[in-house]
C-alpha positions as MATLAB code, in Angstrom:
seq = 'MNLKTLPNNNQSNVRMQRRSKVDLLLGVSFIITMIILSFAFDIEFVESLYQLTRDHEDWELDELIFSFLWIAITATIYGIRRVLDIRTINKEITFHAYYDSITGLPNRSLAQYQLEKSLYSAQRSSLTICVIFLDLDNFKDVNDTYGHDSGDLLIKKVGKRLASIVRNNEIVARLGGDEFLIIAEFPKNSANIQTLISRIETCREEPFDINGISISVGFSIGVALSPQHGTSVHELMVAADSAMYEAKRNKLISACYYTDEIGKKIVERYRLSSQLKQAIKSNNLYLVYQPIVCSVSGDIKGYEALTRWNLDGTHINPEVIISLAEDIGVSEDFFEWLLNTALQESALFVGYGQFIAINVSVRQFLDTSFLSNTKHIIDKHLGCNIEFEITESSLIVDFKETINKINALSALNVKVMIDDFGTGYSSLSRLKHLNVDKIKIDREFLSDACHDPKSAKIYEAIVDIAHKLDINVVAEGIETLEQRAFLKQFNPIYMQGYLFQKPQISREQTPEHIIRKMVIDH';
ca = [
       0.854  -22.952  -22.018;
      -1.007  -26.161  -21.109;
      -2.470  -26.000  -17.608;
      -2.002  -29.772  -17.227;
       1.759  -29.294  -17.297;
       1.728  -26.912  -14.350;
       2.605  -28.058  -10.836;
      -0.507  -28.669   -8.756;
       0.298  -30.113   -5.346;
      -2.537  -28.509   -3.413;
      -3.600  -31.028   -0.750;
      -7.242  -29.943   -0.865;
      -7.349  -30.534   -4.606;
      -5.868  -34.008   -4.215;
      -8.286  -34.884   -1.408;
     -11.341  -33.658   -3.356;
     -10.330  -35.596   -6.441;
      -9.764  -38.766   -4.411;
     -13.172  -38.539   -2.711;
     -15.021  -37.896   -5.967;
     -13.325  -40.882   -7.572;
     -14.283  -43.109   -4.604;
     -17.921  -41.958   -4.858;
     -17.955  -42.699   -8.566;
     -16.299  -46.091   -8.049;
     -18.843  -47.137   -5.394;
     -21.787  -46.174   -7.598;
     -20.412  -47.999  -10.639;
     -19.508  -51.049   -8.478;
     -23.033  -51.316   -7.134;
     -24.557  -51.226  -10.603;
     -22.069  -53.788  -11.922;
     -22.793  -56.037   -8.919;
     -26.484  -55.895   -9.627;
     -25.910  -56.791  -13.268;
     -23.600  -59.698  -12.381;
     -26.107  -61.067   -9.894;
     -28.799  -61.036  -12.543;
     -26.641  -63.278  -14.751;
     -25.268  -65.456  -11.933;
     -28.622  -66.969  -10.978;
     -30.304  -69.565  -13.106;
     -33.584  -67.787  -12.709;
     -34.254  -64.344  -13.933;
     -33.177  -62.168  -11.049;
     -35.404  -59.210  -11.713;
     -38.419  -61.421  -12.489;
     -37.796  -63.395   -9.296;
     -37.593  -60.196   -7.335;
     -40.771  -59.057   -8.944;
     -42.538  -62.326   -8.136;
     -41.163  -62.253   -4.593;
     -42.495  -58.796   -4.058;
     -45.880  -59.811   -5.476;
     -46.072  -62.770   -3.062;
     -45.065  -60.580   -0.137;
     -46.587  -57.243   -0.975;
     -46.565  -56.259    2.652;
     -42.742  -56.230    2.534;
     -42.677  -53.520   -0.159;
     -39.407  -54.988   -1.399;
     -40.005  -53.873   -4.979;
     -40.007  -50.247   -3.946;
     -36.972  -50.852   -1.746;
     -34.913  -52.657   -4.395;
     -35.654  -50.227   -7.150;
     -35.003  -47.300   -4.786;
     -31.503  -48.706   -4.243;
     -31.106  -49.041   -7.988;
     -32.145  -45.442   -8.652;
     -29.913  -44.237   -5.853;
     -26.980  -46.064   -7.402;
     -27.671  -44.569  -10.820;
     -28.084  -41.087   -9.321;
     -24.883  -41.490   -7.290;
     -23.035  -42.517  -10.438;
     -24.296  -39.473  -12.345;
     -23.457  -37.258   -9.358;
     -19.974  -38.745   -9.181;
     -19.375  -38.091  -12.870;
     -20.608  -34.501  -12.538;
     -18.530  -34.032   -9.413;
     -15.349  -35.213  -11.138;
     -16.030  -32.846  -14.045;
     -16.822  -29.899  -11.714;
     -13.693  -30.465   -9.668;
     -11.640  -30.668  -12.847;
     -13.121  -27.313  -13.966;
     -12.531  -25.749  -10.551;
      -8.952  -27.001  -10.533;
      -8.390  -25.421  -13.935;
      -9.712  -22.099  -12.636;
      -7.638  -22.343   -9.459;
      -4.570  -23.223  -11.467;
      -5.182  -20.305  -13.835;
      -5.531  -17.797  -11.000;
      -2.510  -19.276   -9.251;
      -0.258  -19.020  -12.281;
      -1.725  -16.251  -14.454;
      -2.119  -12.514  -13.908;
      -5.743  -11.402  -13.529;
      -5.305   -8.091  -15.408;
      -3.231   -9.106  -18.422;
      -3.888  -12.855  -18.606;
      -0.112  -13.341  -18.848;
       1.854  -15.815  -16.703;
       2.591  -14.406  -13.252;
       5.762  -14.513  -11.173;
       5.229  -18.091   -9.953;
       4.706  -19.500  -13.416;
       7.559  -17.441  -14.861;
       9.958  -18.781  -12.231;
       8.713  -22.334  -12.819;
       9.215  -21.982  -16.573;
      12.635  -20.386  -16.086;
      13.670  -23.299  -13.887;
      12.596  -25.754  -16.620;
      14.499  -23.773  -19.254;
      17.652  -23.739  -17.131;
      17.399  -27.486  -16.626;
      17.033  -28.030  -20.380;
      19.934  -25.672  -21.095;
      22.274  -27.838  -18.999;
      21.936  -30.595  -21.608;
      22.222  -28.344  -24.653;
      24.182  -25.395  -25.945;
      21.456  -22.828  -25.285;
      21.684  -19.391  -23.687;
      18.773  -18.448  -21.451;
      17.929  -14.760  -21.677;
      16.017  -13.090  -18.840;
      14.706   -9.569  -19.429;
      13.192   -7.329  -16.767;
      11.029   -4.504  -18.093;
       9.712   -1.626  -15.996;
       7.458    1.213  -17.172;
       8.869    4.708  -16.667;
       6.795    7.129  -14.568;
       3.894    4.701  -14.302;
       2.992    6.142  -10.899;
       2.316    9.482  -12.591;
      -0.341    7.804  -14.746;
      -2.022    6.259  -11.692;
      -1.943    9.520   -9.764;
      -3.122   11.661  -12.686;
      -5.742    9.463  -14.370;
      -6.664    6.960  -11.660;
      -5.878    3.313  -10.959;
      -8.451    2.007  -13.432;
      -6.616    3.801  -16.228;
      -3.354    2.468  -14.847;
      -4.688   -1.097  -14.958;
      -5.916   -0.564  -18.509;
      -2.476    0.695  -19.508;
      -0.850   -2.374  -17.944;
      -3.285   -4.617  -19.837;
      -2.521   -2.949  -23.168;
       1.231   -3.009  -22.587;
       0.984   -6.726  -21.777;
      -1.030   -7.372  -24.921;
       1.495   -5.495  -27.055;
       4.416   -7.369  -25.502;
       2.644  -10.698  -26.016;
       2.221   -9.850  -29.697;
       5.988   -9.593  -30.303;
       7.158  -12.789  -28.578;
       7.730  -16.015  -30.502;
       7.347  -19.720  -29.784;
      10.446  -20.062  -27.607;
       9.776  -16.857  -25.708;
       7.518  -16.163  -22.734;
       6.292  -12.822  -21.433;
       4.996  -12.590  -17.858;
       3.796   -9.878  -15.526;
       5.618   -9.885  -12.202;
       3.337   -7.344  -10.545;
       2.901   -3.573  -10.521;
       4.433   -2.195  -13.708;
       7.097   -4.903  -14.061;
       7.192   -7.505  -16.818;
       9.537  -10.434  -17.412;
      10.518  -12.012  -20.718;
      12.268  -15.383  -20.914;
      13.828  -16.621  -24.152;
      16.138  -19.408  -25.319;
      18.835  -18.731  -27.929;
      21.850  -20.560  -29.350;
      25.040  -19.430  -27.667;
      26.504  -16.162  -28.983;
      23.317  -15.552  -30.943;
      22.629  -12.072  -32.304;
      18.900  -12.756  -31.904;
      19.049  -11.493  -28.314;
      19.529   -7.939  -29.535;
      16.787   -8.529  -32.095;
      14.416   -9.449  -29.263;
      15.337   -6.265  -27.383;
      14.678   -4.243  -30.540;
      11.267   -5.889  -30.829;
      10.517   -4.952  -27.226;
      11.567   -1.353  -27.832;
       9.139   -1.063  -30.755;
       6.279   -1.591  -28.282;
       6.756    1.906  -26.904;
       6.826    3.719  -30.229;
       3.058    4.105  -30.543;
       1.155    5.784  -27.670;
      -1.596    3.873  -25.871;
      -5.239    4.951  -26.065;
      -6.491    4.941  -22.472;
     -10.152    5.954  -22.341;
      -9.650    8.461  -25.139;
      -6.373    9.804  -23.719;
      -3.150    9.220  -25.631;
      -0.399    8.131  -23.227;
       3.184    7.432  -24.252;
       5.167    5.090  -22.042;
       8.900    4.489  -21.880;
      10.538    1.237  -20.786;
      13.616    0.548  -18.695;
      15.040   -2.831  -19.697;
      17.490   -5.028  -17.810;
      19.052   -8.101  -19.429;
      20.745  -11.106  -17.793;
      22.085  -14.211  -19.523;
      22.749  -17.733  -18.345;
      25.317  -19.044  -17.671;
      27.299  -15.755  -17.852;
      25.308  -13.949  -15.158;
      23.927  -16.858  -13.163;
      22.757  -20.445  -13.372;
      19.792  -20.359  -10.997;
      16.408  -18.672  -11.072;
      17.308  -16.416   -8.146;
      20.651  -15.340   -9.587;
      19.200  -14.455  -12.982;
      16.187  -12.638  -11.551;
      18.409  -10.532   -9.284;
      20.851   -9.813  -12.122;
      18.118   -8.748  -14.562;
      16.415   -6.633  -11.887;
      19.721   -4.913  -11.041;
      20.414   -4.208  -14.711;
      16.922   -2.760  -15.118;
      17.454   -0.295  -12.251;
      20.788    0.683  -13.743;
      18.972    1.442  -17.020;
      16.421    3.505  -15.082;
      19.181    5.517  -13.404;
      21.068    6.026  -16.667;
      18.528    7.859  -18.792;
      20.786    7.734  -21.857;
      20.103    4.025  -22.380;
      16.854    2.079  -22.308;
      18.343   -1.436  -22.197;
      21.209   -2.440  -19.948;
      23.035   -5.771  -19.750;
      24.095   -6.982  -16.339;
      27.793   -6.537  -15.549;
      30.026   -7.284  -12.601;
      30.221   -3.551  -11.973;
      26.449   -3.372  -11.554;
      26.651   -6.332   -9.185;
      29.289   -4.531   -7.124;
      27.039   -1.482   -6.917;
      24.225   -3.635   -5.564;
      26.507   -5.262   -3.002;
      27.774   -1.819   -2.000;
      24.221   -0.562   -1.637;
      23.365   -3.459    0.671;
      26.494   -2.704    2.694;
      25.586    0.949    3.036;
      21.996    0.105    3.946;
      23.154   -2.086    6.810;
      25.280    0.734    8.248;
      23.092    3.807    7.655;
      20.665    3.116   10.489;
      23.536    2.995   12.961;
      25.100    6.083   11.368;
      21.942    8.099   12.043;
      21.789    6.969   15.667;
      25.477    7.587   16.344;
      25.615   10.941   14.482;
      28.139    9.728   11.943;
      26.412   11.885    9.345;
      27.204   15.584    9.072;
      26.040   18.651    7.163;
      27.774   21.057    4.814;
      26.362   24.387    3.706;
      26.478   26.244    0.392;
      25.547   29.946    0.191;
      22.743   31.286   -1.995;
      23.646   34.775   -3.245;
      21.666   37.767   -4.508;
      22.693   38.587   -8.094;
      22.411   42.361   -7.525;
      23.945   43.065   -4.107;
      26.151   39.997   -3.827;
      24.804   39.426   -0.310;
      24.360   35.922    0.994;
      20.594   35.456    1.357;
      20.635   31.903    2.591;
      22.384   28.544    2.785;
      21.445   25.113    1.526;
      22.126   22.295    3.983;
      23.520   19.175    2.321;
      24.025   15.831    4.037;
      27.394   14.083    3.977;
      28.495   10.693    5.231;
      32.156    9.839    5.567;
      32.215    6.051    5.677;
      35.713    4.655    6.019;
      37.125    7.509    3.987;
      34.429    7.348    1.284;
      32.085   10.327    0.945;
      28.514    9.215    0.228;
      26.314   11.573   -1.821;
      23.140   12.965   -0.193;
      20.926   11.490   -2.934;
      22.229    8.025   -2.057;
      21.706    8.639    1.666;
      18.076    9.712    1.190;
      17.368    6.807   -1.152;
      18.889    4.308    1.283;
      16.978    5.816    4.213;
      13.720    5.316    2.341;
      14.637    1.765    1.312;
      15.353    0.602    4.858;
      12.468    2.481    6.486;
      14.391    5.137    8.442;
      13.323    8.112    6.340;
      11.466    9.716    9.249;
      14.427    9.282   11.627;
      16.768   10.749    9.015;
      14.548   13.801    8.455;
      14.340   14.498   12.187;
      18.125   14.293   12.457;
      18.557   16.540    9.409;
      16.155   19.243   10.580;
      17.413   19.255   14.172;
      21.077   19.372   13.128;
      20.544   22.063   10.472;
      18.706   24.350   12.890;
      21.246   23.857   15.675;
      24.285   24.511   13.482;
      22.833   27.295   11.342;
      22.091   29.298   14.464;
      25.882   29.841   14.714;
      26.333   31.549   11.329;
      22.974   32.379    9.696;
      22.433   36.117   10.025;
      19.363   38.313   10.217;
      17.146   37.934    7.128;
      19.019   34.850    5.914;
      17.329   31.469    5.517;
      18.407   27.863    5.760;
      17.177   25.588    2.926;
      16.616   21.910    3.692;
      15.910   19.220    1.095;
      12.809   17.115    1.664;
      12.271   13.931   -0.367;
       8.937   12.945   -1.873;
       8.362   10.204    0.682;
       9.216   12.483    3.587;
       6.940   15.246    2.313;
       4.013   12.866    1.808;
       4.429   11.160    5.166;
       1.352   11.612    7.360;
       3.483   12.692   10.326;
       5.555   15.217    8.333;
       3.727   18.343    9.525;
       3.527   17.282   13.176;
       7.202   16.304   13.244;
       8.190   19.598   11.620;
       6.178   21.643   14.112;
       7.579   19.682   17.051;
      11.170   20.372   15.960;
      10.884   24.047   14.953;
       9.095   24.823   18.234;
      12.442   24.070   19.885;
      14.295   26.516   17.616;
      12.460   29.820   17.807;
      13.319   32.544   15.319;
      14.616   30.170   12.641;
      14.012   31.044    8.993;
      13.435   27.730    7.164;
      12.736   26.891    3.552;
      11.972   23.346    2.481;
      13.162   22.314   -0.976;
      10.774   19.821   -2.533;
      11.073   18.310   -6.010;
       8.448   18.663   -8.707;
       7.627   14.968   -8.397;
       6.269   15.723   -4.908;
       3.650   17.984   -6.455;
       1.969   15.497   -8.772;
       1.457   12.570   -6.405;
      -1.494   14.266   -4.694;
      -1.766   17.860   -5.837;
      -4.601   18.849   -3.480;
      -2.733   17.406   -0.518;
       0.401   19.224   -1.658;
      -1.455   22.537   -1.670;
      -2.786   21.839    1.824;
       0.645   20.929    3.158;
       2.329   23.985    1.653;
      -0.356   26.206    3.195;
       0.063   24.445    6.537;
       3.840   25.005    6.370;
       3.219   28.671    5.596;
       1.177   28.881    8.797;
       4.274   27.593   10.621;
       6.369   30.340    8.921;
       8.116   27.705    6.816;
       8.533   28.647    3.152;
       8.720   26.204    0.242;
      11.095   26.171   -2.714;
      10.507   23.878   -5.713;
      13.778   22.130   -6.554;
      14.892   20.847   -9.987;
      12.228   22.987  -11.623;
      11.605   22.182  -15.278;
      12.304   18.447  -15.071;
       8.944   17.397  -13.667;
       5.382   17.072  -14.880;
       3.182   20.015  -15.959;
       4.657   22.379  -13.382;
       3.791   25.617  -15.166;
       0.080   24.775  -15.215;
       0.133   24.059  -11.475;
       2.487   26.817  -10.327;
      -0.255   29.443  -10.048;
      -2.040   27.342   -7.398;
       0.998   26.888   -5.159;
       1.962   29.219   -2.351;
       5.708   28.783   -2.934;
       8.430   31.357   -2.318;
      11.061   30.238   -4.827;
      11.749   27.907   -7.716;
      15.220   26.499   -8.292;
      15.784   25.938  -12.012;
      17.543   22.659  -12.742;
      21.253   23.050  -13.490;
      20.937   21.280  -16.840;
      18.920   24.205  -18.195;
      21.700   26.650  -17.373;
      24.362   24.419  -18.874;
      22.424   24.196  -22.151;
      21.291   27.822  -22.226;
      24.832   29.147  -22.618;
      25.266   27.285  -25.908;
      21.761   26.735  -27.288;
      19.504   29.702  -28.198;
      16.323   27.634  -27.731;
      17.383   26.556  -24.255;
      18.187   30.189  -23.457;
      14.649   31.187  -24.491;
      13.182   28.474  -22.262;
      15.261   29.708  -19.337;
      14.142   33.271  -19.989;
      10.481   32.201  -20.171;
      10.666   30.334  -16.845;
      12.221   33.319  -15.080;
       9.681   35.695  -16.615;
       6.694   33.584  -15.555;
       8.049   33.188  -12.027;
       8.640   36.911  -11.594;
       5.152   37.713  -12.868;
       3.783   35.343  -10.216;
       5.928   37.053   -7.520;
       8.039   33.939   -7.138;
      11.791   34.265   -6.678;
      14.180   32.307   -8.883;
      17.310   30.457   -7.793;
      19.831   29.574  -10.504;
      21.853   26.575   -9.338;
      24.943   24.915  -10.717;
      26.864   28.133  -11.540;
      30.426   27.027  -12.144;
      31.773   29.347  -14.868;
      32.005   33.079  -15.536;
      30.152   32.480  -18.796;
      27.140   31.180  -16.881;
      27.346   34.122  -14.477;
      27.389   36.555  -17.420;
      24.342   34.865  -18.970;
      22.365   35.281  -15.742;
      22.978   39.060  -15.471;
      20.042   39.717  -17.816;
      17.615   38.212  -15.287;
      18.370   40.446  -12.299;
      17.263   40.150   -9.633;
      17.625   36.418   -9.018;
      19.409   34.192   -6.517;
      22.531   32.276   -7.500;
      24.214   29.153   -6.151;
      27.201   27.180   -7.329;
      30.876   26.296   -7.072;
      31.818   29.639   -8.646;
      31.014   31.280   -5.323;
      31.737   28.530   -2.829;
      31.768   24.767   -2.544;
      29.690   23.288    0.280;
      31.564   23.561    3.599;
      30.905   22.679    7.206;
      29.427   25.404    9.397;
      32.662   26.599   11.061;
      34.366   27.053    7.682;
      31.775   29.211    5.940;
      33.375   31.859    3.751;
      32.817   35.381    5.150;
      30.096   37.309    3.383;
      32.406   40.063    2.061;
      34.469   37.525    0.077;
      31.331   36.296   -1.673;
      30.281   39.899   -2.351;
      33.687   40.820   -3.785;
      33.673   37.787   -6.097;
      30.224   38.561   -7.504;
      30.796   42.274   -7.979;
      34.272   41.873   -9.494;
      32.955   39.502  -12.141;
];
């Protein structure tokens, strides 16, 4: 893209250019004036000056006149150089203002400017403007594992590969972080849009060589079209961004087109965000508890506390609540409410030797005040038996810090359970270093293991490794007798699922003997 076509309204640039042009004009004017004067007189001007200075050597006019002449010539040369230098500086400033320093691709400002031009052109033609948001999957894992320099190198190589697949009427830009934007113009109802998406998807087929390490990267792609999904830069950017996050949530698809349904989800999320902060303050949230049962005795060994929010008759899932709390910056307030409420209520029904399990998000666990806040709260509830459930993704962000925090929690008599085990990153290689009490195997493994021999072997291997490391296993998501029968071979383990009891509020917990009878009878 030609830098001359870019907007450049910087007042300092304009002022510097104007001054340099004035300096150049003055120098040239002086020289021209001297030349004109030499022709205007009947006598030879320079010779007359020379003779005058010879007759009046004490005046030293010859030195004075020629000094002015050299000054004028020097000023002219300086002015020319200054104009050229300023032009070069302006090009550099413009490049840094509109191009990404890592990839050399257009940045967000230039992409929005170009999109605005394309939308204006499309109003006078029958073109469809396609806006594609692209986000790298698990890019943070690369930064945390290999360092930010490797992350930058990966971004650079992804940008280069994307730039290699775009055509004349297409632009690829880096918005920042691990997000890229592609803008393209197509005839209306053109099938070439899907062709472009296919070209983008080919960029992830080959792994990237990052300092001798082969790294494969997936993309989440969101697509918005004009005029169907918006006619302004803001509308299209929001639509494509929303579609991209929908693709990231739905792991079965890599490219998602914006729909009205996605837009409604975004509006609903904004609505919930605006009300959650007040819900935490006014105690409109509440907890339900699901028992965790021993596979041998049938005894209830603990309960998992799960957050619920009844908003105008709609029950909001705990995953949504935690995500919203982090988005609006009330994650710490939410955790304090959760821990305080769980300890107060569980004191009414949790028996001797039983524990209360509380989910802790990645952001909460990594918060610098997490340990101090935890200690402050549990000091008010003596004798409580707490286990924090943390996801595998918490482990890889800063593994050394994770080890230190788990050890610090152990000193507070707080145990740690790894949730969703098997879905994260290199957990088996790290498990031996962690002072954890339990792992909770992700429910998807159990669902597959009952029908797939390979999945069953994986499940068996995970349980075997955990037991050899003196780590207890919790099998979650048990909903059928078939799944219960499959788990009998792994005794002793802990079990949790709708087969035994759905999550209930504290005063409605099923008596322990009913749980025992159900397990033993089946």
